[in-house]
C-alpha positions in Angstrom: 131.9 18.0 47.1 131.3 20.4 50.0 127.5 20.1 49.6 127.7 16.3 49.6 129.9 16.3 52.7 127.5 18.7 54.5 124.6 16.3 53.8 126.6 13.2 54.9 127.7 15.0 58.1 124.1 15.9 58.9 123.4 12.2 59.4 123.7 11.7 63.1 123.0 8.0 63.4 124.3 6.2 60.3 123.8 2.8 62.0 120.0 3.4 61.8 120.2 3.6 58.0 118.9 0.6 56.0 121.9 -1.7 55.3 122.4 -1.0 51.6 122.0 2.8 52.2 124.5 2.6 55.1 126.9 0.8 52.7 126.7 3.7 50.2 127.0 6.2 53.1 130.3 4.8 54.1 131.5 4.5 50.5 130.7 8.2 49.9 132.4 9.2 53.2 135.5 7.2 51.9 135.4 8.9 48.6 135.3 12.3 50.2 138.2 11.4 52.5 140.2 10.2 49.6 139.6 13.5 47.7 141.1 15.2 50.7 144.0 12.8 50.7 143.1 11.4 54.1 143.9 7.9 53.0 143.6 6.2 56.4 140.0 7.5 57.0 139.2 6.7 53.4 140.3 3.1 53.8 138.4 2.7 57.0 135.2 4.0 55.5 135.5 2.0 52.3 136.1 -1.2 54.3 133.0 -0.5 56.3 131.0 0.0 53.1 132.3 -3.2 51.6 131.8 -5.2 54.7 128.1 -4.3 54.7 127.7 -5.5 51.2 127.1 -3.4 48.1 123.6 -3.1 46.7 124.9 -3.6 43.1 127.9 -5.5 41.8 129.0 -2.4 39.8 129.2 -0.4 43.0 131.3 -3.2 44.6 133.7 -3.1 41.7 134.1 0.7 42.0 134.8 0.3 45.7 137.4 -2.4 45.1 139.0 -0.1 42.5 139.1 2.7 45.2 140.7 0.2 47.7 143.3 -0.6 45.1 144.0 3.0 44.5 144.3 3.6 48.2 146.9 0.8 48.5 148.8 2.3 45.6 148.7 5.8 47.3 150.1 4.2 50.4 152.8 2.4 48.4 151.5 -1.1 49.4 152.0 -2.5 46.0 151.5 -6.2 46.9 148.1 -5.3 48.4 147.2 -3.3 45.3 148.1 -6.2 43.0 146.0 -8.6 45.0 143.0 -6.3 44.9 143.3 -5.7 41.2 143.9 -9.4 40.4 140.7 -10.4 42.3 138.2 -12.1 39.9 
């Protein structure tokens, strides 16, 4: 995880990344924040990634799962239920 975080932190201008790559960049930043239990930053990064659109539906599903897990960690159960019930 430390190596991945070091590589991500070396990217100085993420807005210059190609849109699908930028989406994955923010998703990975969110995953790292979640592993550090920084749930607010994780949610912000995951939302940025989802808003950009995921390159594959499988990646979008994994991101939505992470968003549901974040809501559960923050004890926002109604939000978690809504995320998990999404078709």
